[in-house]
BALOBA-1460 file (C-alpha; in Angstrom, 3 decimals):
// residues 378
<rec num="1" residu="x" x="-0.553" y="-0.100" z="0.266"/>
<rec num="2" residu="x" x="1.547" y="3.483" z="-0.843"/>
<rec num="3" residu="x" x="0.451" y="6.349" z="1.542"/>
<rec num="4" residu="x" x="0.918" y="9.674" z="0.603"/>
<rec num="5" residu="x" x="-0.220" y="12.915" z="2.857"/>
<rec num="6" residu="x" x="-1.074" y="16.437" z="0.425"/>
<rec num="7" residu="x" x="0.436" y="19.293" z="2.650"/>
<rec num="8" residu="x" x="-2.678" y="21.212" z="0.844"/>
<rec num="9" residu="x" x="-5.203" y="18.936" z="2.016"/>
<rec num="10" residu="x" x="-6.227" y="17.370" z="5.906"/>
<rec num="11" residu="x" x="-6.827" y="14.138" z="3.802"/>
<rec num="12" residu="x" x="-4.559" y="11.495" z="3.393"/>
<rec num="13" residu="x" x="-4.740" y="9.584" z="0.227"/>
<rec num="14" residu="x" x="-3.765" y="5.943" z="-0.071"/>
<rec num="15" residu="x" x="-3.441" y="3.474" z="-3.067"/>
<rec num="16" residu="x" x="-4.476" y="-0.117" z="-2.525"/>
<rec num="17" residu="x" x="-5.739" y="-3.023" z="-4.642"/>
<rec num="18" residu="x" x="-8.199" y="-4.364" z="-1.999"/>
<rec num="19" residu="x" x="-11.398" y="-2.820" z="-0.419"/>
<rec num="20" residu="x" x="-12.584" y="-4.652" z="1.840"/>
<rec num="21" residu="x" x="-16.392" y="-5.635" z="2.701"/>
<rec num="22" residu="x" x="-16.078" y="-3.034" z="5.663"/>
<rec num="23" residu="x" x="-15.344" y="-0.314" z="3.488"/>
<rec num="24" residu="x" x="-17.545" y="-1.162" z="0.799"/>
<rec num="25" residu="x" x="-20.517" y="-0.793" z="3.482"/>
<rec num="26" residu="x" x="-18.821" y="3.191" z="4.628"/>
<rec num="27" residu="x" x="-19.215" y="4.583" z="1.221"/>
<rec num="28" residu="x" x="-22.403" y="3.041" z="0.499"/>
<rec num="29" residu="x" x="-20.639" y="0.407" z="-2.498"/>
<rec num="30" residu="x" x="-23.273" y="-2.388" z="-3.830"/>
<rec num="31" residu="x" x="-22.955" y="-5.243" z="-5.846"/>
<rec num="32" residu="x" x="-21.628" y="-3.123" z="-8.701"/>
<rec num="33" residu="x" x="-18.695" y="-1.869" z="-6.599"/>
<rec num="34" residu="x" x="-17.598" y="-5.243" z="-5.406"/>
<rec num="35" residu="x" x="-17.937" y="-6.729" z="-8.891"/>
<rec num="36" residu="x" x="-15.577" y="-4.019" z="-9.890"/>
<rec num="37" residu="x" x="-12.996" y="-5.260" z="-6.963"/>
<rec num="38" residu="x" x="-13.119" y="-8.987" z="-8.383"/>
<rec num="39" residu="x" x="-10.893" y="-7.424" z="-11.423"/>
<rec num="40" residu="x" x="-7.940" y="-6.337" z="-9.440"/>
<rec num="41" residu="x" x="-6.349" y="-9.671" z="-9.358"/>
<rec num="42" residu="x" x="-6.193" y="-9.739" z="-13.118"/>
<rec num="43" residu="x" x="-4.265" y="-6.404" z="-13.832"/>
<rec num="44" residu="x" x="-1.673" y="-6.589" z="-16.477"/>
<rec num="45" residu="x" x="1.461" y="-5.058" z="-17.209"/>
<rec num="46" residu="x" x="-0.483" y="-2.527" z="-19.721"/>
<rec num="47" residu="x" x="-3.687" y="-2.062" z="-17.352"/>
<rec num="48" residu="x" x="-3.091" y="-1.594" z="-13.694"/>
<rec num="49" residu="x" x="-6.285" y="-1.518" z="-11.182"/>
<rec num="50" residu="x" x="-5.953" y="-0.080" z="-7.937"/>
<rec num="51" residu="x" x="-8.260" y="1.946" z="-5.077"/>
<rec num="52" residu="x" x="-7.620" y="5.760" z="-4.370"/>
<rec num="53" residu="x" x="-8.581" y="5.665" z="-0.999"/>
<rec num="54" residu="x" x="-9.194" y="9.008" z="1.058"/>
<rec num="55" residu="x" x="-8.467" y="9.235" z="5.193"/>
<rec num="56" residu="x" x="-9.462" y="11.913" z="7.514"/>
<rec num="57" residu="x" x="-7.283" y="10.644" z="10.367"/>
<rec num="58" residu="x" x="-7.871" y="6.944" z="10.628"/>
<rec num="59" residu="x" x="-11.441" y="7.210" z="9.089"/>
<rec num="60" residu="x" x="-11.967" y="6.330" z="5.746"/>
<rec num="61" residu="x" x="-14.179" y="8.790" z="3.942"/>
<rec num="62" residu="x" x="-13.615" y="8.289" z="0.274"/>
<rec num="63" residu="x" x="-12.612" y="5.976" z="-2.738"/>
<rec num="64" residu="x" x="-12.110" y="5.823" z="-6.511"/>
<rec num="65" residu="x" x="-11.353" y="3.072" z="-9.085"/>
<rec num="66" residu="x" x="-8.325" y="3.810" z="-10.798"/>
<rec num="67" residu="x" x="-7.158" y="2.523" z="-14.214"/>
<rec num="68" residu="x" x="-3.182" y="2.940" z="-15.031"/>
<rec num="69" residu="x" x="-3.308" y="2.452" z="-18.854"/>
<rec num="70" residu="x" x="0.445" y="2.261" z="-19.476"/>
<rec num="71" residu="x" x="2.142" y="3.991" z="-22.475"/>
<rec num="72" residu="x" x="-0.472" y="3.515" z="-24.555"/>
<rec num="73" residu="x" x="-0.957" y="4.957" z="-28.114"/>
<rec num="74" residu="x" x="-3.384" y="8.030" z="-27.538"/>
<rec num="75" residu="x" x="-4.280" y="8.229" z="-31.160"/>
<rec num="76" residu="x" x="-5.924" y="4.692" z="-30.468"/>
<rec num="77" residu="x" x="-8.937" y="6.441" z="-29.097"/>
<rec num="78" residu="x" x="-9.700" y="8.698" z="-32.272"/>
<rec num="79" residu="x" x="-12.215" y="8.075" z="-34.973"/>
<rec num="80" residu="x" x="-10.918" y="5.618" z="-37.545"/>
<rec num="81" residu="x" x="-10.573" y="8.196" z="-40.277"/>
<rec num="82" residu="x" x="-8.460" y="10.545" z="-37.956"/>
<rec num="83" residu="x" x="-6.449" y="7.392" z="-36.236"/>
<rec num="84" residu="x" x="-5.381" y="6.430" z="-39.810"/>
<rec num="85" residu="x" x="-3.437" y="9.656" z="-40.698"/>
<rec num="86" residu="x" x="-2.550" y="11.173" z="-37.344"/>
<rec num="87" residu="x" x="-0.886" y="7.829" z="-35.815"/>
<rec num="88" residu="x" x="1.632" y="7.247" z="-38.111"/>
<rec num="89" residu="x" x="2.765" y="11.063" z="-37.951"/>
<rec num="90" residu="x" x="3.167" y="11.173" z="-34.377"/>
<rec num="91" residu="x" x="4.172" y="7.361" z="-33.676"/>
<rec num="92" residu="x" x="6.040" y="7.217" z="-30.325"/>
<rec num="93" residu="x" x="5.110" y="10.623" z="-29.611"/>
<rec num="94" residu="x" x="1.520" y="9.222" z="-28.883"/>
<rec num="95" residu="x" x="2.235" y="6.984" z="-26.354"/>
<rec num="96" residu="x" x="1.192" y="8.316" z="-23.006"/>
<rec num="97" residu="x" x="0.249" y="6.826" z="-19.466"/>
<rec num="98" residu="x" x="-3.368" y="7.792" z="-18.515"/>
<rec num="99" residu="x" x="-5.058" y="7.290" z="-15.015"/>
<rec num="100" residu="x" x="-8.522" y="6.376" z="-16.068"/>
<rec num="101" residu="x" x="-11.673" y="7.053" z="-13.234"/>
<rec num="102" residu="x" x="-14.732" y="5.722" z="-14.803"/>
<rec num="103" residu="x" x="-17.093" y="3.262" z="-13.970"/>
<rec num="104" residu="x" x="-16.512" y="0.600" z="-16.633"/>
<rec num="105" residu="x" x="-15.564" y="-1.851" z="-13.857"/>
<rec num="106" residu="x" x="-18.518" y="-1.040" z="-11.934"/>
<rec num="107" residu="x" x="-21.091" y="-2.056" z="-14.983"/>
<rec num="108" residu="x" x="-20.995" y="1.180" z="-16.295"/>
<rec num="109" residu="x" x="-22.855" y="2.456" z="-13.790"/>
<rec num="110" residu="x" x="-24.557" y="6.228" z="-14.581"/>
<rec num="111" residu="x" x="-22.712" y="7.544" z="-11.700"/>
<rec num="112" residu="x" x="-19.589" y="9.397" z="-10.798"/>
<rec num="113" residu="x" x="-16.444" y="6.941" z="-9.993"/>
<rec num="114" residu="x" x="-15.919" y="8.970" z="-6.600"/>
<rec num="115" residu="x" x="-17.573" y="6.942" z="-3.668"/>
<rec num="116" residu="x" x="-17.871" y="8.772" z="-0.297"/>
<rec num="117" residu="x" x="-18.884" y="8.047" z="3.214"/>
<rec num="118" residu="x" x="-22.464" y="9.951" z="4.479"/>
<rec num="119" residu="x" x="-21.840" y="13.505" z="5.290"/>
<rec num="120" residu="x" x="-18.618" y="14.029" z="3.890"/>
<rec num="121" residu="x" x="-17.619" y="16.922" z="1.579"/>
<rec num="122" residu="x" x="-17.298" y="15.131" z="-1.941"/>
<rec num="123" residu="x" x="-15.600" y="17.760" z="-3.723"/>
<rec num="124" residu="x" x="-12.888" y="18.267" z="-1.034"/>
<rec num="125" residu="x" x="-12.285" y="14.060" z="-1.515"/>
<rec num="126" residu="x" x="-12.380" y="14.739" z="-5.345"/>
<rec num="127" residu="x" x="-9.834" y="17.333" z="-5.394"/>
<rec num="128" residu="x" x="-7.406" y="15.484" z="-2.758"/>
<rec num="129" residu="x" x="-7.650" y="12.151" z="-4.850"/>
<rec num="130" residu="x" x="-6.910" y="14.435" z="-7.900"/>
<rec num="131" residu="x" x="-3.900" y="16.156" z="-6.427"/>
<rec num="132" residu="x" x="-2.647" y="13.035" z="-5.239"/>
<rec num="133" residu="x" x="-2.781" y="11.308" z="-8.985"/>
<rec num="134" residu="x" x="-1.253" y="14.435" z="-10.446"/>
<rec num="135" residu="x" x="1.393" y="13.711" z="-8.511"/>
<rec num="136" residu="x" x="2.121" y="10.641" z="-9.306"/>
<rec num="137" residu="x" x="5.209" y="9.860" z="-11.315"/>
<rec num="138" residu="x" x="5.317" y="9.122" z="-14.875"/>
<rec num="139" residu="x" x="1.840" y="9.917" z="-15.807"/>
<rec num="140" residu="x" x="1.160" y="11.999" z="-18.578"/>
<rec num="141" residu="x" x="-2.882" y="12.135" z="-18.449"/>
<rec num="142" residu="x" x="-5.808" y="11.721" z="-16.130"/>
<rec num="143" residu="x" x="-9.444" y="11.108" z="-17.563"/>
<rec num="144" residu="x" x="-12.450" y="11.228" z="-15.293"/>
<rec num="145" residu="x" x="-16.020" y="10.859" z="-16.553"/>
<rec num="146" residu="x" x="-18.725" y="11.913" z="-14.085"/>
<rec num="147" residu="x" x="-22.362" y="12.970" z="-14.798"/>
<rec num="148" residu="x" x="-22.277" y="16.739" z="-15.432"/>
<rec num="149" residu="x" x="-23.875" y="17.479" z="-12.027"/>
<rec num="150" residu="x" x="-20.777" y="15.679" z="-10.533"/>
<rec num="151" residu="x" x="-18.010" y="17.137" z="-13.038"/>
<rec num="152" residu="x" x="-18.175" y="20.851" z="-12.045"/>
<rec num="153" residu="x" x="-15.597" y="20.707" z="-9.211"/>
<rec num="154" residu="x" x="-13.140" y="19.838" z="-12.160"/>
<rec num="155" residu="x" x="-13.154" y="22.978" z="-14.328"/>
<rec num="156" residu="x" x="-11.199" y="24.936" z="-11.575"/>
<rec num="157" residu="x" x="-8.700" y="22.057" z="-11.322"/>
<rec num="158" residu="x" x="-6.953" y="22.494" z="-15.105"/>
<rec num="159" residu="x" x="-9.126" y="19.964" z="-16.768"/>
<rec num="160" residu="x" x="-10.745" y="20.174" z="-20.159"/>
<rec num="161" residu="x" x="-14.130" y="19.083" z="-20.154"/>
<rec num="162" residu="x" x="-16.476" y="17.882" z="-22.937"/>
<rec num="163" residu="x" x="-19.322" y="15.521" z="-23.296"/>
<rec num="164" residu="x" x="-18.937" y="11.900" z="-24.383"/>
<rec num="165" residu="x" x="-21.055" y="9.030" z="-24.935"/>
<rec num="166" residu="x" x="-24.461" y="9.220" z="-22.550"/>
<rec num="167" residu="x" x="-25.556" y="6.063" z="-20.559"/>
<rec num="168" residu="x" x="-28.479" y="4.019" z="-21.714"/>
<rec num="169" residu="x" x="-31.334" y="2.999" z="-19.147"/>
<rec num="170" residu="x" x="-34.302" y="1.506" z="-19.446"/>
<rec num="171" residu="x" x="-36.991" y="2.635" z="-16.942"/>
<rec num="172" residu="x" x="-39.705" y="-0.012" z="-15.753"/>
<rec num="173" residu="x" x="-40.727" y="1.903" z="-12.627"/>
<rec num="174" residu="x" x="-44.086" y="0.916" z="-11.735"/>
<rec num="175" residu="x" x="-44.729" y="-2.023" z="-14.433"/>
<rec num="176" residu="x" x="-45.573" y="-5.566" z="-12.906"/>
<rec num="177" residu="x" x="-45.787" y="-7.300" z="-16.373"/>
<rec num="178" residu="x" x="-44.368" y="-6.724" z="-19.828"/>
<rec num="179" residu="x" x="-47.892" y="-5.390" z="-21.061"/>
<rec num="180" residu="x" x="-48.296" y="-2.751" z="-18.566"/>
<rec num="181" residu="x" x="-44.453" y="-1.805" z="-19.930"/>
<rec num="182" residu="x" x="-45.378" y="-1.825" z="-23.737"/>
<rec num="183" residu="x" x="-48.435" y="0.540" z="-22.756"/>
<rec num="184" residu="x" x="-45.653" y="3.037" z="-21.978"/>
<rec num="185" residu="x" x="-44.320" y="2.955" z="-25.241"/>
<rec num="186" residu="x" x="-45.397" y="4.681" z="-28.488"/>
<rec num="187" residu="x" x="-47.414" y="2.914" z="-30.788"/>
<rec num="188" residu="x" x="-44.795" y="2.399" z="-33.410"/>
<rec num="189" residu="x" x="-42.192" y="1.031" z="-30.557"/>
<rec num="190" residu="x" x="-44.786" y="-1.583" z="-29.348"/>
<rec num="191" residu="x" x="-45.059" y="-2.610" z="-32.968"/>
<rec num="192" residu="x" x="-41.098" y="-3.167" z="-33.287"/>
<rec num="193" residu="x" x="-40.939" y="-4.747" z="-30.286"/>
<rec num="194" residu="x" x="-43.313" y="-7.489" z="-31.131"/>
<rec num="195" residu="x" x="-42.211" y="-7.620" z="-34.756"/>
<rec num="196" residu="x" x="-38.490" y="-8.068" z="-33.232"/>
<rec num="197" residu="x" x="-39.766" y="-11.049" z="-31.040"/>
<rec num="198" residu="x" x="-41.808" y="-12.552" z="-33.887"/>
<rec num="199" residu="x" x="-38.507" y="-12.688" z="-35.762"/>
<rec num="200" residu="x" x="-36.764" y="-14.260" z="-33.587"/>
<rec num="201" residu="x" x="-38.806" y="-16.595" z="-32.578"/>
<rec num="202" residu="x" x="-39.873" y="-17.775" z="-36.183"/>
<rec num="203" residu="x" x="-36.250" y="-18.347" z="-36.681"/>
<rec num="204" residu="x" x="-36.326" y="-21.148" z="-33.939"/>
<rec num="205" residu="x" x="-33.918" y="-19.367" z="-31.626"/>
<rec num="206" residu="x" x="-34.482" y="-18.716" z="-28.177"/>
<rec num="207" residu="x" x="-32.983" y="-17.150" z="-24.918"/>
<rec num="208" residu="x" x="-31.277" y="-19.571" z="-22.148"/>
<rec num="209" residu="x" x="-30.756" y="-17.746" z="-18.821"/>
<rec num="210" residu="x" x="-28.263" y="-18.906" z="-16.513"/>
<rec num="211" residu="x" x="-27.677" y="-17.852" z="-12.770"/>
<rec num="212" residu="x" x="-24.313" y="-18.440" z="-11.191"/>
<rec num="213" residu="x" x="-20.718" y="-18.357" z="-11.346"/>
<rec num="214" residu="x" x="-19.839" y="-18.279" z="-14.802"/>
<rec num="215" residu="x" x="-16.685" y="-20.400" z="-14.703"/>
<rec num="216" residu="x" x="-18.870" y="-23.196" z="-13.291"/>
<rec num="217" residu="x" x="-20.247" y="-23.694" z="-16.458"/>
<rec num="218" residu="x" x="-17.713" y="-24.394" z="-18.544"/>
<rec num="219" residu="x" x="-19.597" y="-24.324" z="-21.784"/>
<rec num="220" residu="x" x="-21.272" y="-21.462" z="-21.355"/>
<rec num="221" residu="x" x="-18.066" y="-19.382" z="-20.066"/>
<rec num="222" residu="x" x="-16.434" y="-20.890" z="-23.453"/>
<rec num="223" residu="x" x="-19.224" y="-18.806" z="-25.342"/>
<rec num="224" residu="x" x="-19.191" y="-15.774" z="-23.539"/>
<rec num="225" residu="x" x="-15.388" y="-15.558" z="-24.232"/>
<rec num="226" residu="x" x="-15.562" y="-16.287" z="-28.136"/>
<rec num="227" residu="x" x="-18.631" y="-13.751" z="-27.980"/>
<rec num="228" residu="x" x="-16.815" y="-10.987" z="-26.306"/>
<rec num="229" residu="x" x="-13.438" y="-11.445" z="-28.762"/>
<rec num="230" residu="x" x="-16.095" y="-11.845" z="-31.477"/>
<rec num="231" residu="x" x="-17.540" y="-8.209" z="-30.403"/>
<rec num="232" residu="x" x="-14.190" y="-6.444" z="-29.647"/>
<rec num="233" residu="x" x="-12.976" y="-7.258" z="-33.350"/>
<rec num="234" residu="x" x="-16.658" y="-6.030" z="-34.905"/>
<rec num="235" residu="x" x="-16.550" y="-2.795" z="-32.626"/>
<rec num="236" residu="x" x="-15.559" y="0.739" z="-33.820"/>
<rec num="237" residu="x" x="-15.087" y="2.063" z="-30.369"/>
<rec num="238" residu="x" x="-11.421" y="0.783" z="-28.824"/>
<rec num="239" residu="x" x="-11.646" y="-0.009" z="-25.436"/>
<rec num="240" residu="x" x="-7.833" y="0.272" z="-23.886"/>
<rec num="241" residu="x" x="-8.905" y="-1.680" z="-20.655"/>
<rec num="242" residu="x" x="-10.665" y="-4.755" z="-22.492"/>
<rec num="243" residu="x" x="-7.426" y="-6.955" z="-21.473"/>
<rec num="244" residu="x" x="-8.884" y="-6.740" z="-17.924"/>
<rec num="245" residu="x" x="-12.474" y="-6.305" z="-18.122"/>
<rec num="246" residu="x" x="-12.696" y="-9.542" z="-20.516"/>
<rec num="247" residu="x" x="-10.156" y="-11.009" z="-19.075"/>
<rec num="248" residu="x" x="-11.247" y="-15.090" z="-19.338"/>
<rec num="249" residu="x" x="-10.571" y="-15.723" z="-15.866"/>
<rec num="250" residu="x" x="-11.594" y="-12.351" z="-14.570"/>
<rec num="251" residu="x" x="-15.420" y="-13.569" z="-16.132"/>
<rec num="252" residu="x" x="-15.440" y="-17.032" z="-15.005"/>
<rec num="253" residu="x" x="-15.249" y="-15.844" z="-11.405"/>
<rec num="254" residu="x" x="-18.021" y="-13.606" z="-11.597"/>
<rec num="255" residu="x" x="-21.664" y="-14.454" z="-10.229"/>
<rec num="256" residu="x" x="-24.135" y="-13.264" z="-12.997"/>
<rec num="257" residu="x" x="-27.467" y="-13.658" z="-14.373"/>
<rec num="258" residu="x" x="-26.310" y="-14.945" z="-18.245"/>
<rec num="259" residu="x" x="-29.235" y="-14.478" z="-21.174"/>
<rec num="260" residu="x" x="-27.596" y="-16.371" z="-24.131"/>
<rec num="261" residu="x" x="-29.150" y="-16.401" z="-27.284"/>
<rec num="262" residu="x" x="-28.855" y="-19.946" z="-29.019"/>
<rec num="263" residu="x" x="-29.909" y="-20.635" z="-32.569"/>
<rec num="264" residu="x" x="-29.804" y="-24.516" z="-32.175"/>
<rec num="265" residu="x" x="-27.179" y="-25.170" z="-29.723"/>
<rec num="266" residu="x" x="-24.829" y="-22.410" z="-31.356"/>
<rec num="267" residu="x" x="-24.614" y="-19.331" z="-28.899"/>
<rec num="268" residu="x" x="-25.158" y="-16.308" z="-31.101"/>
<rec num="269" residu="x" x="-25.195" y="-13.419" z="-28.683"/>
<rec num="270" residu="x" x="-25.269" y="-13.025" z="-24.786"/>
<rec num="271" residu="x" x="-25.688" y="-10.408" z="-21.847"/>
<rec num="272" residu="x" x="-24.690" y="-10.727" z="-18.586"/>
<rec num="273" residu="x" x="-26.283" y="-8.892" z="-15.774"/>
<rec num="274" residu="x" x="-26.193" y="-8.280" z="-11.899"/>
<rec num="275" residu="x" x="-28.653" y="-6.616" z="-9.754"/>
<rec num="276" residu="x" x="-27.863" y="-3.629" z="-7.579"/>
<rec num="277" residu="x" x="-30.594" y="-2.683" z="-5.380"/>
<rec num="278" residu="x" x="-33.758" y="-1.930" z="-7.646"/>
<rec num="279" residu="x" x="-31.339" y="-1.490" z="-11.071"/>
<rec num="280" residu="x" x="-30.509" y="-4.622" z="-12.996"/>
<rec num="281" residu="x" x="-27.192" y="-3.602" z="-14.544"/>
<rec num="282" residu="x" x="-25.818" y="-5.026" z="-17.980"/>
<rec num="283" residu="x" x="-22.048" y="-5.891" z="-17.238"/>
<rec num="284" residu="x" x="-20.968" y="-7.675" z="-20.540"/>
<rec num="285" residu="x" x="-22.580" y="-8.414" z="-23.824"/>
<rec num="286" residu="x" x="-21.456" y="-10.038" z="-27.288"/>
<rec num="287" residu="x" x="-22.412" y="-11.221" z="-30.280"/>
<rec num="288" residu="x" x="-21.878" y="-13.409" z="-33.485"/>
<rec num="289" residu="x" x="-22.685" y="-10.723" z="-35.690"/>
<rec num="290" residu="x" x="-22.689" y="-12.861" z="-38.795"/>
<rec num="291" residu="x" x="-25.612" y="-15.012" z="-37.073"/>
<rec num="292" residu="x" x="-27.133" y="-12.498" z="-35.003"/>
<rec num="293" residu="x" x="-28.040" y="-9.795" z="-37.090"/>
<rec num="294" residu="x" x="-30.825" y="-11.581" z="-39.157"/>
<rec num="295" residu="x" x="-32.866" y="-12.870" z="-36.652"/>
<rec num="296" residu="x" x="-32.663" y="-9.697" z="-34.461"/>
<rec num="297" residu="x" x="-30.647" y="-11.810" z="-31.270"/>
<rec num="298" residu="x" x="-29.360" y="-8.425" z="-29.924"/>
<rec num="299" residu="x" x="-32.962" y="-6.706" z="-29.640"/>
<rec num="300" residu="x" x="-34.455" y="-9.990" z="-28.008"/>
<rec num="301" residu="x" x="-31.554" y="-10.024" z="-25.829"/>
<rec num="302" residu="x" x="-32.383" y="-6.580" z="-24.638"/>
<rec num="303" residu="x" x="-35.857" y="-7.219" z="-24.557"/>
<rec num="304" residu="x" x="-35.820" y="-10.347" z="-22.601"/>
<rec num="305" residu="x" x="-33.692" y="-8.234" z="-19.841"/>
<rec num="306" residu="x" x="-36.661" y="-5.697" z="-19.750"/>
<rec num="307" residu="x" x="-38.898" y="-8.353" z="-19.066"/>
<rec num="308" residu="x" x="-36.607" y="-9.870" z="-16.555"/>
<rec num="309" residu="x" x="-36.110" y="-6.557" z="-14.898"/>
<rec num="310" residu="x" x="-40.073" y="-6.251" z="-14.479"/>
<rec num="311" residu="x" x="-40.158" y="-9.567" z="-13.145"/>
<rec num="312" residu="x" x="-37.370" y="-9.010" z="-10.826"/>
<rec num="313" residu="x" x="-39.279" y="-6.053" z="-9.486"/>
<rec num="314" residu="x" x="-36.311" y="-3.826" z="-10.336"/>
<rec num="315" residu="x" x="-37.318" y="0.060" z="-11.287"/>
<rec num="316" residu="x" x="-34.587" y="0.401" z="-14.232"/>
<rec num="317" residu="x" x="-32.368" y="-1.624" z="-16.915"/>
<rec num="318" residu="x" x="-29.247" y="-0.081" z="-17.319"/>
<rec num="319" residu="x" x="-27.443" y="-0.879" z="-20.603"/>
<rec num="320" residu="x" x="-23.862" y="1.215" z="-19.997"/>
<rec num="321" residu="x" x="-22.666" y="3.663" z="-22.948"/>
<rec num="322" residu="x" x="-24.793" y="4.439" z="-26.244"/>
<rec num="323" residu="x" x="-22.484" y="2.739" z="-28.263"/>
<rec num="324" residu="x" x="-24.957" y="1.539" z="-31.116"/>
<rec num="325" residu="x" x="-28.610" y="2.590" z="-32.336"/>
<rec num="326" residu="x" x="-30.272" y="-0.595" z="-31.007"/>
<rec num="327" residu="x" x="-29.597" y="0.881" z="-27.639"/>
<rec num="328" residu="x" x="-30.374" y="4.089" z="-28.709"/>
<rec num="329" residu="x" x="-34.023" y="2.906" z="-29.842"/>
<rec num="330" residu="x" x="-34.450" y="0.675" z="-26.589"/>
<rec num="331" residu="x" x="-33.778" y="3.247" z="-23.963"/>
<rec num="332" residu="x" x="-35.831" y="5.673" z="-22.393"/>
<rec num="333" residu="x" x="-33.616" y="7.854" z="-20.279"/>
<rec num="334" residu="x" x="-30.058" y="8.830" z="-21.548"/>
<rec num="335" residu="x" x="-27.678" y="10.019" z="-18.866"/>
<rec num="336" residu="x" x="-25.235" y="12.535" z="-20.053"/>
<rec num="337" residu="x" x="-21.460" y="12.038" z="-19.138"/>
<rec num="338" residu="x" x="-18.831" y="14.520" z="-18.704"/>
<rec num="339" residu="x" x="-15.460" y="13.475" z="-19.286"/>
<rec num="340" residu="x" x="-12.828" y="15.989" z="-17.446"/>
<rec num="341" residu="x" x="-9.057" y="15.653" z="-19.499"/>
<rec num="342" residu="x" x="-5.747" y="16.733" z="-17.711"/>
<rec num="343" residu="x" x="-2.549" y="17.047" z="-19.233"/>
<rec num="344" residu="x" x="0.929" y="17.281" z="-17.626"/>
<rec num="345" residu="x" x="2.722" y="18.991" z="-20.555"/>
<rec num="346" residu="x" x="1.021" y="22.308" z="-21.602"/>
<rec num="347" residu="x" x="1.797" y="20.912" z="-25.297"/>
<rec num="348" residu="x" x="-0.175" y="18.060" z="-24.761"/>
<rec num="349" residu="x" x="-3.136" y="20.229" z="-22.884"/>
<rec num="350" residu="x" x="-3.039" y="22.624" z="-26.301"/>
<rec num="351" residu="x" x="-3.118" y="19.641" z="-28.817"/>
<rec num="352" residu="x" x="-5.688" y="17.574" z="-26.662"/>
<rec num="353" residu="x" x="-8.179" y="20.671" z="-26.882"/>
<rec num="354" residu="x" x="-7.511" y="21.784" z="-30.283"/>
<rec num="355" residu="x" x="-7.200" y="18.219" z="-31.908"/>
<rec num="356" residu="x" x="-7.652" y="15.292" z="-29.708"/>
<rec num="357" residu="x" x="-10.694" y="15.619" z="-27.870"/>
<rec num="358" residu="x" x="-13.221" y="16.663" z="-30.712"/>
<rec num="359" residu="x" x="-11.876" y="13.803" z="-32.574"/>
<rec num="360" residu="x" x="-12.602" y="11.040" z="-29.926"/>
<rec num="361" residu="x" x="-14.700" y="8.171" z="-30.835"/>
<rec num="362" residu="x" x="-16.627" y="8.940" z="-27.617"/>
<rec num="363" residu="x" x="-16.526" y="12.751" z="-27.921"/>
<rec num="364" residu="x" x="-20.419" y="14.219" z="-28.113"/>
<rec num="365" residu="x" x="-19.551" y="17.784" z="-27.937"/>
<rec num="366" residu="x" x="-18.201" y="20.802" z="-25.876"/>
<rec num="367" residu="x" x="-19.722" y="21.818" z="-22.472"/>
<rec num="368" residu="x" x="-22.500" y="24.453" z="-23.107"/>
<rec num="369" residu="x" x="-23.232" y="22.853" z="-26.648"/>
<rec num="370" residu="x" x="-26.439" y="21.625" z="-27.458"/>
<rec num="371" residu="x" x="-26.785" y="18.171" z="-27.297"/>
<rec num="372" residu="x" x="-28.908" y="15.927" z="-29.725"/>
<rec num="373" residu="x" x="-32.553" y="15.665" z="-28.611"/>
<rec num="374" residu="x" x="-32.592" y="12.219" z="-27.554"/>
<rec num="375" residu="x" x="-29.527" y="12.924" z="-24.988"/>
<rec num="376" residu="x" x="-31.834" y="16.081" z="-23.761"/>
<rec num="377" residu="x" x="-34.419" y="13.559" z="-22.620"/>
<rec num="378" residu="x" x="-32.543" y="12.269" z="-19.962"/>
């Protein structure tokens, strides 16, 4: 454990790889936070996970999960058309070490990655952890993602801020049956919902449900890993921490609800979920795109997750970042997310503002700029 006291702050910040159940309770961390901790043993040389813990005296007052991305090509996060010409130009100069604070390992929760104890000054905790991370050796960049109402503090701490992909949520609160939920939708959405299910059923496909530790079901574990790799190869988005987030052993140790779309005995798609209070939260998902597209497997995985959320008495199904049109159409609430970017070197900061940030695959606009109509519904 690395301990550092900051002279300008009454808080002490420690770096640790363990968050005990007692510590989780202090910061009101639920199953999504516990799931986050299960990935820490699978850190790699390129992707290291640790907790930044804030103490006031001997009392824990806040924590945040941190992902250290070592010497990664920053150009890999850009839109493909920009990546193709800028990557070769910058070459080794684009390799940066970044500290990332978001909720990717917390089932992409639509909240701030900072967790604090009751009655604590959250802004003071954030500033103390930020200062601690800025003092880390050989760190070029810090990237923090939070909802807009949680991100205001970073503007005064030399962070450049911009909107990134919103988080998708399907609200089923007050619905006790699928028909009650469908009644809340527009006529067009109800028609599409039923058409998608009919297409799937006519193909002879089905959705299997498994609850338990994924590694206890070797066949399912193999299917899940294969589908995760297929999705990663197909995705337009570069996920720099995927070597840990989809590590086969990390996946094997997770207790989750797994919905698997099967055509015969062939797995063509899956979605894994966990329950955190009254929310059913998607953790992972993957598709065999060649086989799943025509039978609308992805649409049906989402619709079955909606139905499952209703059966379990949840008020919300969360689907993570809005990375595709199917999620957009399924969602009813879109939670905006603001990313705050800090660069150690002034030249890097200038280049990030003028070129990089506006060309990130996840970029959605500067603060103050109008968002698209769907996001404003959040």
